[in-house]
N, C-alpha and C positions, 0 to 999 in steps of 0.2 A: 084650504088647498094650497101648496107651495106655490110659490113663484119665483121664475126666472129671467133673468134680463139676458137676450143673446146680441151681442156687437155683432153687428151685419147679418144681412138676410139675404147674401147671395148663393151663389150654388156652393161653395165651400160650407157655408154656415148651413145650408139645407140639410146635411144629418143629423147635426145637434137640433136642431129644431123639430125635426121628424121623432128624434127620440124622447125629446123633453117631453112632448106631447102623448108619445107612447107611454110614457112614466108616470101620465095622469097631472103634470106640470100645468099650471097657466103660463103661458109663454108671451114675453113682449120681445120684442124686435129694434131694432135703431138700423136706418141705412138710410144716404142719400139718393139711391135709387128707387123711386117710388114703385117701379117693376119688378122689382128684385124679387127672385121665385119663393124666397120664403117667406116674403109677407103670407102669401096664400094661407099657410099651415100654422102662423102665428094667431093669439087671442088679440093680441094689441102690437099698433105697429108707430113706429114715432119717426117724422122724417130730417134726421138727424145726421150728420156725419159721424164715420166710426171713431173719428179723429178727434172730435171737438169734444175736450175732456168736459168743459163749463157745463155746455147744453146737456149731454149725457149724467150728468150729476143731477140736472134739473129733472131729467127724466125718471131717475131713480126716486128722487123724492115723491113724485107722483106715484110713480110704481110699489114702489116699496118691496122691492126683491129679496128672495132669500136666498137668491145664490147670483150671481154674473159669470158670464164667460164669453169665448170666442173661440171659433175652430179655424186651426192650419192659415190665420192672417198675423203678422208680426207688430204694423203697429197702432192694432187697438187694444195690445195688451197693456196702453198706458192708460186707455180707459176703464179696462176690467180692473186693473190696480187701483184708480183713483176710487173707483165706486164702492171696491171691497174695504179700501181702508176706510171712507165715512160713514160706512153701514157697518161695519164691522163682519164682513163676508172672509169665505174662504178664496182665496188669492195670493198673487205674490204681490208685493209691495211696492208702490210708486219707484222706489230706487231700484231696485231689482229689473221693474221694466223697463227703465231707461237703459241700465246695462245690458240687456237681451234685444233691445232695439236699437241702440245708438252703434254702427261698426266700429268707429273707434273706441269709445269706453269699452266696449265688449273686448277687442283684442289687446290693450291696455290693462284689461284684468287678465288676460292669457299671459299676458308678459310680466306683470307682478307675482303671479303665483308659479310662474315657470312652468307651463304647461308648452308641448311642443306647437308650434304656430310660423307660421312665415314670417319672414321681416316686413318691415309696414312704415310707410311714412304719408304722411296728412299734409294735402297742400290746399290752398284755396284761389290762387293765382298765377298767370303765367311767369311771372318772375319768381315764386318759388318754382313752378314745374322746373324753369333753367337750373335754380339750384340743385334742384333733385338730379338734374342729369348730370352733375358733375360728379354726382355720387355713384347713382345706379344708371345703367343704360338696358334697353330692352335687349330681351323679354320680359315683362312685368303685366302684371293686373291693376287695371283701373275700375274703381266702383265706386258710387255715389255711397254718402252714409246712410243715408235713410229709406235706402229704396228696395223693394223686394221683389220676388219672383224673375229675378236674373236681368230688370232693367238697368239699363246703364252699365252694366258686367261687360268689358272688353279685355281681350290679350290684346297687347301693344307689344309686337315684333319686329318693329321699323322704325328709325329713328324720325323718320319723315312724317311717319302718324303718329307722334305721341302729341301735337298741339288740337289736333282735329281730336283724338280720342279723350285728352284731357275737355274738351268743350263738349263733347257730347256726354260723359258722366257728370260733368257738372251739372249741364242741362236739366238732368232729371234729377239731381239733390237738393231738394227743399231749402236746405241749410248752407247751401253752396259749398259745400268740404267734398273733400276727393281722398278717396283711400288708394295708396298705391302699394301692392302688396308684390312678394315674388310669386313668380309663374311656377306653381307647385305642379309637377307630373305625375302620375301614377293613378292606380286604380281608385275609384272615389266609391264612399259608403257614406249612409246617415245613421246613426242609431237613437231608435224609437225608444223613451224612456218614460219612467213614472215617477217622481216623489212623492212619497206621502208620509206627511209629518215628519221629515228630514232624510227619510230613508229611500234610497235610489234603489232602482231595479231596472236593468235592462231588459228588453221585451224582445227585441229585434236588431240583428245589424242589415242592413239593406243595401244590395248591390245596384249602382246606379250606370245608368247610359246618358251621355249627354251628346250634344251636337258639336261638342269640341270647340276649337278655336273657330273665330273670334269670341262668339257669344256664350257659349256652354251652358244652351237651354238643356234641360233634363228630356228626354223623351224615351225613358223606359228605367222601371226599378223591378228587383226582384228580392224576394227572400226565400229562405235563409241565405245568407252569404256565401259564398262558395271560396271566400279565400282560406286561405290556412288557420287551424285553430290558435298557434302562437301569433298568428297577425290579430286573429279577432279579440282575442284576450287583450291585447294592446289597445286597440281602438277600444272597447269597451272602457277600459281606463281611464282611458283620456275622455272619454265622455264623462264620467261619472266626475272627473275632476275640472270637468269644464260648469259642469250642474253645480258642485260646490263654490267654486270661484264666481260664479255669478252670484251666486245665493239665492238660487231657486230651492225653494224647501216643501213647495205644496202646489204642484203642476208637471202637467206633462212638459217633455224636452222633445226636441228633435234638432240632433248634433250632426253636422257635415263636415267630413274627414276625407282627407286626401293620403293614401300609402305611398308615400316616396322611397326613394332610394336611402335615405335617412331615417325611414321611419313613418309613422303616424303622423299630420300635422294638422291642427285644425282650421278649419276654413270658418263656420259661423255655428252658433247656436239660436234656437229659437225656444222660448220657455213658451211653446205651445205645441199642438198637436201637428205632425207633419202632413206637408198636402199631399198636390198629386194621386191622390187615392192610398195613399201607403198606410195610414190609419184607420179609413172611412173602410177600404178592400182588403187589402193584403195583409194586415193584421189578423183581422178575423178570418180569411182565409188559410193564413199559414199556422196560427197556432191556435185559435178559436179564443181570441178575448177580442169583446168589445170595448175597444178604447174609448170611443165617441161618451156611450154611456157610463164609461168609468171616470170619465172626468164632469159628467155631469152630478155623478153621485159625489165624487170630490169636492167640485162646487157648493154642495148641500152641507158640506162637513162631514159627509160617511165614507167609510172606508169601503172601496170597492175590489170585488174580487178581480184580480189578475194573473191568476194562476192560470200558464199555459196549456189546454185540454189536448192537445193533441202536435205534432209538425209534419207540415204539408209543404207542398212548393207553390208560392203565388209568384205571380209577375203580370205587369203594367207594360204595354206598349203603346207609343204614339204614332200615330196618322203621319206620311212624309208625303207631303202631295205638292204639285208644282203651283207655280203662282199664277193668277188669271180669276176669272169668274165661274164660280161652280156652276154647272150647268145640272146634273145629275150624281145621285149615287146609286150605284149596285154592286147587290152580291151580299147583302147585310143578313137576310135569313139563310144564306149559305153557310156566311161565316159564324153565326149562332147557333148553328146545329151540331158543333162541336160539344158533347157534356163538361168539356174541361172547361169551354170559354162561360165566366160566369156572369161578364155583363160587357156592352157594348154601349158607347156613348160618340156620338157626331157632334160636337157642338158648333159647327157651322151649318148653315142651312142653304139650299137651291136660291141662289142668287148673291150671296153673299160673296166677298172679295176676299181672296187668299193670298198671304203676302210671305214672304220670306220669313223663315224663324227666328226673330230677334231676342223675345221674351217670351213666357210662358204662355201670355195669352194669345199670341200668335197660332196656337194649335189647333188643329182640325178636329183632333176626336182622339179616341183610344180602346184598347181594348185589354179587358183583366182576365185571365186566365189561372186556374187552381191544377195543380197534377200532384204526383207522387214524389216530385223532386222539382227543385228551381230551374233546373235545366230542362226540363220537360214541360214546364209551365211558361217558360219563355219559346219554346217550340212552338206551343200550342197559340201563343198569342201570336205571334209571327206569322204562321199558319194563317191564321183567321184574318190578317191585315191582309195579306196576300189576294185572300176571296173577295176582298171590298175594293171595286173599282169607281176613281172619281174622274167625273167628266170636267173638264176645265176648258173653260175656251181662253187664250192668253191675250192680253189687250195690246 
């Protein structure tokens, strides 16, 4: 029996764990959270941080996997790469993992290869911030060098807010580095990509909906993109160039791009499957490709089938809910009665505290729909959301 080590056992990794078991693999997972939901589906569990490379290598010595992977999370890619390098498995190299997870290394790579990107500066102190303000005045974006899920990302549009925003972003950054970037305005998309033996294929361009300023948390995605064919081709070209610049040769990628007045510009790239149900639900619903299974097979050294089977519309929309203590949830059955609705997930439970959405972890739940077109799928998901009522007691 082939064995796979999956880095992480949380909600985001659960589809990979379940699919791997369905393929008849022996599955080991590592996670610091001993209550992580994926543990129940795995054959072996090791209580180790997903970012603890040294101890994960020790786990791999014990388990001796035939494949290693994670799903929809950035920093564990360094652990994946380390295990793959030591045991001769199929994944990106440690150098590529750094370029794909260190935002400063990443954007410098884009600059070196002359791929469209925002202007940027790197600072670590308030003194450097003062120097930067001589050159650049708000509006601009501040983000930690090594965070994900929109944590610590903030738009600064008032000179009076600069210092507080810097301290906020720096508090999230483990390295202490803060990236200052041009505030790019325009439609935001992501590009879902698979690179197999150096050959990169774009599977989908995903339209995105965010909370907007100041935190830009994603509140919806839909496929295929409704942007013009001309723009979509430019977006695909930039995504492929970004994959090549980072050096990704055998991995999925999730590339984020903003279509500005000056044309599409890169935001970030992840050498992993996109999260937010983009690759676990939307891709299968929109083109019939199982990207999770494809990634498992790729990690095993096999060449997966990523040929689209059909073209439909798929969308996810996240719940908007006022802050307070959740008292009751009404209307789930009615929302699910629409045949276009494929999945509803409420991640908060009665008694939980609902807070304003400043990062992806603050979201309450979501609805996923499939229809003939993306606009029809969006309408179906939004209609279902309107059927669900959240009773919240304000504090």
